Residue, then its C-alpha position, 0 to 999 in steps of 0.5 A: v516542545r516536550t509535554q510534561g510527563v511524556p517520554d520524547r520518542g524522537p523521530p519516528q522509527l523508519q520501517l516497512c510494516k509486514v501485511t503478509n510474507a509478500l506485502f509490506i505497509s508503510n510511509a513514503r519516507s520509509a518506502c523511499t529508504d533504500d536501505l529497508i527496500q533491500q533488507e525486505a527484497v522488495t521488488l514492486c513499489i505501489n505509490v499511492s498518491k500523486q506527489q510522493p516519490f519512489p525509492e531511487s537506486s532499488r531494483i524495482t518495479a514502480l506503479r503509481v496509483p494517482v489519488y489524493d487522500d480525499p474521501t471523494e477520490d475514487l480508490y475502488r476502481y483500483f482495487d482489483s488491478c493493485a490486488d492483481a499486481i501483489r498477487d502477480e509479484a508474489s506468485k514470482g517470489g517478489h515483495t511488494v511495498v504498498y505506501c502513501k504519504n502517511g501510511r495510514s489511508r490510502s495505502a491501507t485501503i489497497c492492502v485491506a482490498y487485497l486481503m479481501k480478494y486474495r485471502k477472502l477475509s471479510l472487511a473487518e478481518a483484512f483490516t484487522v490484519v492490516r492494523t495489526s501490522r501497522s497500528v497507525v492505519d485509518p481509512n478515510s470515510g470515503f475509502w472505507a465506503q468503498l471497502e464496504r461496497y467492495e465486500q457487499e458486491g462480493g470482491p472483484a469489481s464488476g462493472l461495465e467499465e475498464p478500469p484505468p491502467l496503473e501508471l508504470v513508472g519505471v524499473r530501476y536496478f541497483p548500480s552494479s558494484 
């Protein structure tokens, strides 16, 4: 259905949105497009969902953060392990894409937490950086509250509980040609 006066833009453009030189954010459809993964030389995929797929044939390390886009989900407990994985990948010259179904809430929250921890940005500054790279980002109210807590507590989680490990899904390689 086309609305009078509004141009039909067609399907959304597939893209990985650059947050930093080594960090991208996207939706699942774009992140699972092997041409984009290869074009941006992505070496680590952080899939912030319980159900979205991973790219099929890329040479990547694949991590899953098993949460739904629900304000009651505890994404906070993964902030440090995800930020550390992104930093470690960048220190090896790699590129990371963080994604969820729509590239709006879960993935944005992880990218903001990374910027707060390793770029020493405030929540407002980190959110502005992520939103500038991908205009649709909009962490749900629960995730936003968790980011506020992260900022108030000075960044890295300092609880007694060990955070749950990220689920290493595997390493996939390009077929040799």
